[in-house]
C-alpha positions as a Python dict, from the first residue, in 0.01 Angstrom:
ca = {
    (1, 'M'): (0, 0, 0),
    (2, 'S'): (-195, -304, 116),
    (3, 'N'): (-536, -395, -24),
    (4, 'Y'): (-640, -546, 309),
    (5, 'V'): (-898, -357, 515),
    (6, 'I'): (-715, -436, 841),
    (7, 'D'): (-351, -484, 938),
    (8, 'I'): (-295, -852, 1022),
    (9, 'G'): (74, -824, 1096),
    (10, 'P'): (373, -997, 937),
    (11, 'Q'): (377, -1343, 783),
    (12, 'P'): (479, -1599, 1052),
    (13, 'S'): (819, -1739, 962),
    (14, 'L'): (1130, -1914, 1092),
    (15, 'P'): (1494, -1837, 1023),
    (16, 'V'): (1703, -2067, 807),
    (17, 'A'): (2026, -2173, 977),
    (18, 'G'): (2332, -2012, 823),
    (19, 'S'): (2128, -1782, 600),
    (20, 'D'): (1953, -1447, 608),
    (21, 'K'): (1650, -1605, 439),
    (22, 'R'): (1339, -1719, 622),
    (23, 'F'): (1091, -2005, 588),
    (24, 'P'): (727, -1885, 573),
    (25, 'V'): (502, -2087, 804),
    (26, 'G'): (157, -2182, 681),
    (27, 'R'): (-21, -2445, 888),
    (28, 'I'): (109, -2642, 1185),
    (29, 'Y'): (3, -3006, 1221),
    (30, 'C'): (98, -3210, 1527),
    (31, 'V'): (101, -3589, 1556),
    (32, 'G'): (-43, -3722, 1881),
    (33, 'R'): (107, -4009, 2085),
    (34, 'N'): (376, -4108, 1835),
    (35, 'Y'): (617, -4260, 2089),
    (36, 'A'): (503, -4578, 2268),
    (37, 'D'): (643, -4476, 2608),
    (38, 'H'): (463, -4141, 2590),
    (39, 'A'): (139, -4315, 2492),
    (40, 'R'): (173, -4533, 2803),
    (41, 'E'): (241, -4240, 3036),
    (42, 'M'): (-74, -4071, 2904),
    (43, 'G'): (-277, -4386, 2975),
    (44, 'H'): (-316, -4514, 2618),
    (45, 'D'): (-239, -4834, 2428),
    (46, 'P'): (97, -4794, 2249),
    (47, 'D'): (8, -5041, 1972),
    (48, 'R'): (42, -4904, 1619),
    (49, 'E'): (-300, -4746, 1584),
    (50, 'A'): (-360, -4503, 1298),
    (51, 'P'): (-196, -4165, 1369),
    (52, 'F'): (-412, -3866, 1460),
    (53, 'F'): (-340, -3497, 1420),
    (54, 'F'): (-429, -3166, 1580),
    (55, 'M'): (-332, -2813, 1476),
    (56, 'K'): (-173, -2498, 1608),
    (57, 'P'): (-204, -2156, 1442),
    (58, 'A'): (96, -2031, 1249),
    (59, 'N'): (124, -1727, 1475),
    (60, 'A'): (182, -1956, 1775),
    (61, 'I'): (543, -1978, 1650),
    (62, 'V'): (808, -1858, 1898),
    (63, 'Q'): (1165, -1788, 1792),
    (64, 'N'): (1459, -1964, 1958),
    (65, 'K'): (1603, -1809, 2275),
    (66, 'A'): (1282, -1622, 2355),
    (67, 'S'): (1181, -1522, 2706),
    (68, 'L'): (809, -1586, 2750),
    (69, 'S'): (535, -1498, 2992),
    (70, 'Y'): (358, -1792, 3156),
    (71, 'P'): (36, -1839, 2956),
    (72, 'V'): (-303, -1736, 3085),
    (73, 'G'): (-579, -1979, 3174),
    (74, 'T'): (-361, -2260, 3311),
    (75, 'K'): (-186, -2380, 3623),
    (76, 'E'): (-37, -2685, 3451),
    (77, 'L'): (180, -2592, 3152),
    (78, 'H'): (362, -2897, 3013),
    (79, 'H'): (663, -2935, 2782),
    (80, 'E'): (672, -3175, 2485),
    (81, 'I'): (995, -3181, 2282),
    (82, 'E'): (960, -3274, 1912),
    (83, 'L'): (1134, -3305, 1577),
    (84, 'V'): (967, -3063, 1333),
    (85, 'I'): (930, -3129, 959),
    (86, 'A'): (918, -2831, 723),
    (87, 'I'): (728, -2908, 403),
    (88, 'G'): (875, -2754, 88),
    (89, 'K'): (663, -2919, -179),
    (90, 'G'): (290, -2971, -146),
    (91, 'G'): (84, -3266, -257),
    (92, 'K'): (-194, -3510, -174),
    (93, 'N'): (-210, -3889, -157),
    (94, 'I'): (169, -3898, -134),
    (95, 'A'): (323, -4246, -140),
    (96, 'V'): (549, -4336, 154),
    (97, 'D'): (847, -4392, -75),
    (98, 'K'): (801, -4044, -227),
    (99, 'A'): (732, -3855, 95),
    (100, 'L'): (1085, -3736, 174),
    (101, 'G'): (1091, -3554, -158),
    (102, 'H'): (835, -3312, -10),
    (103, 'V'): (1055, -3217, 288),
    (104, 'W'): (1245, -2888, 280),
    (105, 'G'): (1412, -2928, 617),
    (106, 'Y'): (1390, -2988, 991),
    (107, 'G'): (1387, -2806, 1322),
    (108, 'V'): (1349, -2868, 1693),
    (109, 'G'): (1017, -2767, 1846),
    (110, 'L'): (820, -2762, 2169),
    (111, 'D'): (451, -2844, 2173),
    (112, 'M'): (364, -2646, 2485),
    (113, 'T'): (42, -2776, 2636),
    (114, 'R'): (-206, -2637, 2889),
    (115, 'R'): (-258, -2986, 3032),
    (116, 'D'): (-532, -2893, 3277),
    (117, 'I'): (-743, -2739, 2999),
    (118, 'Q'): (-675, -3036, 2771),
    (119, 'G'): (-760, -3286, 3046),
    (120, 'E'): (-1088, -3119, 3137),
    (121, 'A'): (-1194, -3105, 2771),
    (122, 'K'): (-1117, -3476, 2733),
    (123, 'K'): (-1333, -3559, 3036),
    (124, 'Q'): (-1624, -3368, 2886),
    (125, 'G'): (-1579, -3518, 2540),
    (126, 'R'): (-1507, -3175, 2394),
    (127, 'P'): (-1234, -3062, 2152),
    (128, 'W'): (-911, -2986, 2338),
    (129, 'E'): (-782, -2725, 2095),
    (130, 'M'): (-750, -2462, 2370),
    (131, 'G'): (-511, -2694, 2554),
    (132, 'K'): (-277, -2689, 2254),
    (133, 'S'): (-346, -2394, 2024),
    (134, 'F'): (-278, -2090, 2241),
    (135, 'D'): (-44, -1792, 2200),
    (136, 'E'): (329, -1874, 2197),
    (137, 'S'): (264, -2250, 2217),
    (138, 'A'): (506, -2349, 1938),
    (139, 'P'): (871, -2255, 1999),
    (140, 'V'): (1090, -2374, 1707),
    (141, 'T'): (1458, -2341, 1621),
    (142, 'A'): (1599, -2210, 1296),
    (143, 'L'): (1534, -2470, 1026),
    (144, 'R'): (1811, -2670, 864),
    (145, 'P'): (1773, -2783, 502),
    (146, 'A'): (1743, -3155, 435),
    (147, 'S'): (1988, -3101, 151),
    (148, 'E'): (2253, -3034, 418),
    (149, 'I'): (2160, -3269, 705),
    (150, 'G'): (1969, -3546, 531),
    (151, 'H'): (1658, -3698, 688),
    (152, 'P'): (1713, -3782, 1056),
    (153, 'A'): (1559, -4122, 1138),
    (154, 'K'): (1753, -4195, 1455),
    (155, 'G'): (1939, -3999, 1718),
    (156, 'A'): (1879, -3855, 2063),
    (157, 'I'): (1586, -3626, 2136),
    (158, 'T'): (1604, -3466, 2482),
    (159, 'L'): (1461, -3190, 2697),
    (160, 'K'): (1618, -3037, 3007),
    (161, 'V'): (1442, -2812, 3256),
    (162, 'N'): (1680, -2602, 3464),
    (163, 'G'): (1964, -2836, 3364),
    (164, 'Q'): (1783, -3158, 3462),
    (165, 'V'): (1694, -3412, 3193),
    (166, 'K'): (1317, -3457, 3184),
    (167, 'Q'): (1265, -3617, 2842),
    (168, 'S'): (1505, -3854, 2670),
    (169, 'G'): (1439, -4076, 2371),
    (170, 'D'): (1550, -4160, 2019),
    (171, 'L'): (1392, -4064, 1687),
    (172, 'A'): (1400, -4434, 1597),
    (173, 'M'): (1136, -4488, 1870),
    (174, 'Q'): (866, -4312, 1667),
    (175, 'I'): (566, -4537, 1604),
    (176, 'W'): (508, -4369, 1267),
    (177, 'N'): (827, -4249, 1098),
    (178, 'V'): (863, -3925, 901),
    (179, 'P'): (770, -4062, 555),
    (180, 'E'): (470, -4246, 699),
    (181, 'Q'): (344, -3936, 880),
    (182, 'I'): (369, -3725, 566),
    (183, 'S'): (197, -3989, 355),
    (184, 'Y'): (-85, -4048, 602),
    (185, 'L'): (-155, -3677, 653),
    (186, 'S'): (-151, -3614, 277),
    (187, 'H'): (-436, -3865, 239),
    (188, 'L'): (-645, -3648, 475),
    (189, 'I'): (-556, -3300, 347),
    (190, 'T'): (-353, -3150, 65),
    (191, 'L'): (-15, -3054, 207),
    (192, 'Q'): (107, -2706, 116),
    (193, 'P'): (458, -2556, 101),
    (194, 'G'): (519, -2387, 435),
    (195, 'D'): (334, -2648, 642),
    (196, 'L'): (507, -2775, 956),
    (197, 'I'): (457, -3118, 1111),
    (198, 'F'): (543, -3172, 1478),
    (199, 'T'): (628, -3542, 1495),
    (200, 'G'): (540, -3638, 1854),
    (201, 'T'): (723, -3648, 2185),
    (202, 'P'): (898, -3915, 2395),
    (203, 'A'): (807, -3993, 2756),
    (204, 'G'): (877, -3757, 3043),
    (205, 'V'): (637, -3472, 2970),
    (206, 'G'): (570, -3264, 3275),
    (207, 'P'): (492, -2922, 3421),
    (208, 'I'): (703, -2609, 3413),
    (209, 'K'): (670, -2294, 3621),
    (210, 'P'): (762, -1927, 3590),
    (211, 'G'): (1139, -1884, 3602),
    (212, 'D'): (1217, -2218, 3435),
    (213, 'K'): (1465, -2257, 3150),
    (214, 'L'): (1399, -2524, 2887),
    (215, 'E'): (1672, -2671, 2665),
    (216, 'G'): (1568, -2904, 2385),
    (217, 'H'): (1798, -3103, 2159),
    (218, 'V'): (1770, -3331, 1856),
    (219, 'D'): (2088, -3493, 1727),
    (220, 'G'): (2197, -3351, 1393),
    (221, 'V'): (1918, -3092, 1389),
    (222, 'G'): (1975, -2836, 1660),
    (223, 'D'): (1917, -2695, 2007),
    (224, 'L'): (1618, -2501, 2131),
    (225, 'I'): (1636, -2276, 2437),
    (226, 'I'): (1347, -2082, 2585),
    (227, 'S'): (1272, -1948, 2930),
    (228, 'Y'): (968, -1832, 3121),
    (229, 'K'): (978, -1507, 3309),
    (230, 'G'): (968, -1535, 3686),
}
């Protein structure tokens, strides 16, 4: 019997590759403009400015190989392929050289974005949370433990739409690398076990439409496949 006065549903979680266990998802933080070429395509200076973060709700998680409905409220849904960090040990004011000790593992994620909503909010100087933090906006693969795959710092990151390559980059192109992102964020908030960090996307973001199939890949981490119903 639950002591809660309402039923809030199951704990959001992700599968662990090669295991029947699951990783409970707490908060989702996303790093903005962390690849220079993507910063340029979005009209921003790619110099190494301080990183900034936005959030998605934990229940925005979508399991790999899902078939999704095109989201409401938009006519311009964009794909953004990303390496995802899964935090296993919390902490605050974490030093860069200690940051990887807080990582449980990694996955491949998509930061799906209602670009028209985001763009209009930017024009009006308003928060653009509704462009990012909507239902089913965070597809992620099964997570792979860092104890098995290490800490990927280089390697291809790609996204295909209907078999055509739309995004192609290398993890080494990140402006702020994984330890730096963890350290910086931990000086703003106290990281908790179960937090995810989406690490930014390379150039080539663009729209998708109903009926499209998306295939994301990060070397050494995994492959993410989702589709949108026609």
